[in-house]
C-alpha positions in Angstrom: 109.5 132.1 85.1 112.8 131.0 84.0 112.2 128.2 86.7 108.9 127.3 86.1 110.0 126.9 82.8 113.4 124.2 84.2 111.1 122.4 86.2 108.5 122.2 83.0 111.5 120.5 80.5 113.7 118.5 83.5 111.4 116.6 85.6 111.0 113.4 85.0 107.1 112.3 84.6 105.7 109.8 82.6 104.4 110.8 78.9 100.9 110.2 80.2 101.0 112.4 83.2 102.6 114.7 80.9 100.2 115.6 78.8 96.8 115.0 81.1 98.6 118.3 82.9 99.4 117.0 85.8 103.2 118.3 85.7 101.9 121.9 84.5 99.7 121.7 87.6 102.4 121.1 89.5 104.8 123.6 88.9 102.8 126.2 89.4 101.6 124.6 92.9 105.6 125.2 93.1 105.4 129.0 92.2 102.6 129.7 93.9 104.2 127.7 97.0 106.6 130.3 96.9 105.2 133.3 96.4 103.2 132.7 99.6 105.4 130.7 101.9 104.2 133.3 104.4 100.3 133.1 104.0 100.8 128.9 104.2 102.7 128.6 107.0 99.9 128.5 109.7 98.1 125.8 107.0 101.3 123.8 106.5 102.3 123.1 110.3 98.1 122.1 111.1 98.8 119.7 108.2 101.6 118.2 109.8 100.2 118.0 113.6 97.6 116.2 112.8 99.9 113.6 111.0 102.4 113.9 113.6 98.9 113.2 115.6 98.3 109.8 113.4 101.8 108.5 114.0 101.0 108.3 118.0 99.7 105.1 119.6 100.6 102.3 116.6 101.1 99.0 117.6 103.2 98.7 114.6 105.3 101.2 112.6 106.7 99.3 109.6 105.6 100.9 106.5 103.9 104.2 105.9 102.1 105.3 102.9 101.3 108.9 101.9 98.5 109.5 99.5 99.5 113.3 97.5 103.4 113.9 98.7 103.9 116.5 96.1 106.1 119.4 97.2 105.9 118.0 101.2 105.1 121.5 102.1 102.4 119.6 104.7 104.0 116.7 105.2 106.9 116.1 107.9 109.3 113.8 105.9 111.6 113.8 108.4 109.8 112.4 111.6 108.6 109.8 109.4 111.2 108.5 108.5 112.7 108.7 111.6 109.7 106.5 112.9 109.0 103.9 110.3 111.2 101.9 108.3 109.2 102.1 105.2 107.9 105.3 103.6 106.2 104.9 99.8 105.4 108.4 98.9 103.0 108.5 96.3 102.0 111.3 93.7 101.5 111.7 89.9 104.8 113.7 89.9 107.5 114.4 92.2 109.0 117.8 91.6 112.6 118.4 91.7 112.0 120.0 95.3 110.9 116.6 96.9 113.1 114.7 95.2 116.4 116.6 96.3 114.7 116.5 100.1 115.1 112.1 99.8 117.6 111.7 98.3 119.9 110.9 101.8 117.0 108.9 103.1 116.9 105.0 102.3 114.3 104.1 103.5 111.9 107.0 101.5 110.5 106.1 98.0 109.2 107.5 95.7 106.1 106.1 93.5 104.9 107.6 90.4 101.0 106.7 90.4 97.6 108.8 89.0 95.7 108.3 91.9 92.0 109.1 90.2 91.4 105.9 89.2 89.2 102.9 90.3 91.3 101.3 93.0 94.1 103.5 92.6 94.1 103.8 96.3 94.0 99.7 97.1 96.8 99.0 94.9 99.3 101.6 96.5 98.2 102.1 99.8 97.0 98.1 101.1 98.7 95.8 102.5 99.8 93.6 106.2 102.4 95.7 106.7 101.4 99.4 105.9 100.6 100.6 109.1 99.6 104.3 108.4 97.7 105.7 105.2 98.2 109.9 105.0 95.7 111.5 102.0 97.5 114.7 102.3 95.7 117.9 100.7 94.9 115.2 97.8 90.8 114.5 98.2 90.1 118.1 96.6 92.2 118.0 93.5 91.7 114.5 92.5 88.5 115.8 90.8 89.9 118.7 88.7 91.6 118.0 86.0 88.7 115.1 85.2 86.6 117.1 85.4 88.5 119.9 83.2 88.4 117.0 80.6 85.1 116.1 81.1 83.1 119.2 80.9 79.6 118.8 81.0 79.9 115.7 80.1 79.8 113.9 82.7 78.2 115.5 86.1 78.6 113.4 88.7 82.1 112.8 88.1 83.6 115.2 90.5 81.5 113.6 93.5 81.9 110.2 92.0 85.7 110.7 92.0 85.2 112.1 95.9 84.2 109.4 97.2 85.4 106.4 95.3 89.1 108.0 97.2 87.0 108.3 100.4 84.9 104.6 100.2 89.0 103.5 99.6 89.9 105.0 102.6 87.6 103.4 104.9 88.6 100.5 103.1 92.0 99.6 104.3 92.9 98.0 107.8 96.1 100.2 108.7 94.6 103.6 110.2 94.3 106.5 108.3 95.0 110.4 108.3 93.4 112.7 106.1 93.9 116.1 105.6 91.4 117.8 103.1 90.4 121.2 102.2 86.3 121.1 101.8 85.5 125.0 101.1 86.8 128.0 98.9 85.8 131.5 100.4 86.2 134.7 98.5 86.5 137.6 100.5 87.0 141.4 99.3 89.1 143.8 101.2 86.0 144.5 103.4 86.0 140.9 104.8 82.9 140.7 102.6 82.4 136.4 101.4 81.8 137.3 97.1 81.5 133.5 96.1 82.0 130.3 97.8 83.0 126.8 96.5 82.6 123.5 97.5 85.2 121.7 96.6 84.7 118.5 97.4 81.3 118.1 94.8 78.8 118.0 97.4 80.4 115.1 99.4 79.6 115.7 103.0 82.4 114.6 106.0 82.2 113.8 109.4 83.1 115.8 112.0 86.7 116.3 112.0 89.6 116.3 114.9 90.8 120.0 113.6 89.3 122.7 111.5 91.4 125.7 110.5 91.7 128.0 107.2 94.6 128.0 104.7 95.3 131.3 102.9 95.5 129.7 100.0 95.6 132.9 97.8 96.5 136.4 99.7 95.1 139.8 98.2 97.3 140.5 95.1 98.2 136.4 94.2 95.3 136.3 92.1 93.4 139.0 92.4 94.1 142.7 93.5 91.2 143.0 96.2 90.6 139.3 96.6 91.3 136.5 98.6 90.6 133.0 98.7 90.8 131.1 101.8 89.8 127.1 102.5 88.5 125.4 104.9 90.7 122.9 105.7 89.6 119.3 107.8 92.4 117.3 109.7 91.3 113.7 110.5 93.9 111.8 112.7 92.5 108.1 112.4 90.0 108.5 109.9 88.5 105.3 110.3 87.4 106.2 114.3 85.9 109.4 112.3 83.3 107.6 110.5 81.3 106.2 113.0 80.3 109.5 114.2 78.8 110.7 111.1 76.4 107.8 111.8 77.8 105.3 108.6 80.0 105.9 105.7 81.4 109.4 104.5 
């Protein structure tokens, strides 16, 4: 609790992001990441592998933009910093562990931005010098706070935010790597599914390069006899995946 309080009080963040709850969500994620490190390890390894795969075969490696860089748990920062001249990490909050990791990397830049709004991806990821854009376990997170704020007044808001992010990724000329959880499954100790939640608000994705599960909340984390498992899709080249769906996402 004291460590969480330290992060809440000292993490540099715009007041608007603090007011909307982005800092609180970041600190909660940091705390859960520490508690669930062993359970999360296979998921993080899969995410890093997809991102590393996305770096292969690029004609040029000038700038890479990571949308939703967060704690960098799922981002192979050393790999990106070694391969690209410029690494831009974009998120609403850059917690202290992230700031510590990048302190010696002169080609890494932290960009503080709210990625939920219209055009946010294009503002921060478009450009002739950008060769790779990574959306790192961000897509399902984007609607959470806006949907909570809106309540029942905007029933299509979550879907609209998800579709807008995907549409803007599709419009980019750079290669796009997408890693996202798509479904939450609640299981009891007998392996019975007790609940399911569509994390993308009804938006269907094309066939991914990889599918895996993320033991997000092991038994005892959110409930003694329940655990939460997320199904995750990984796309090393989103532009190549979209035609597999017969059109847009």
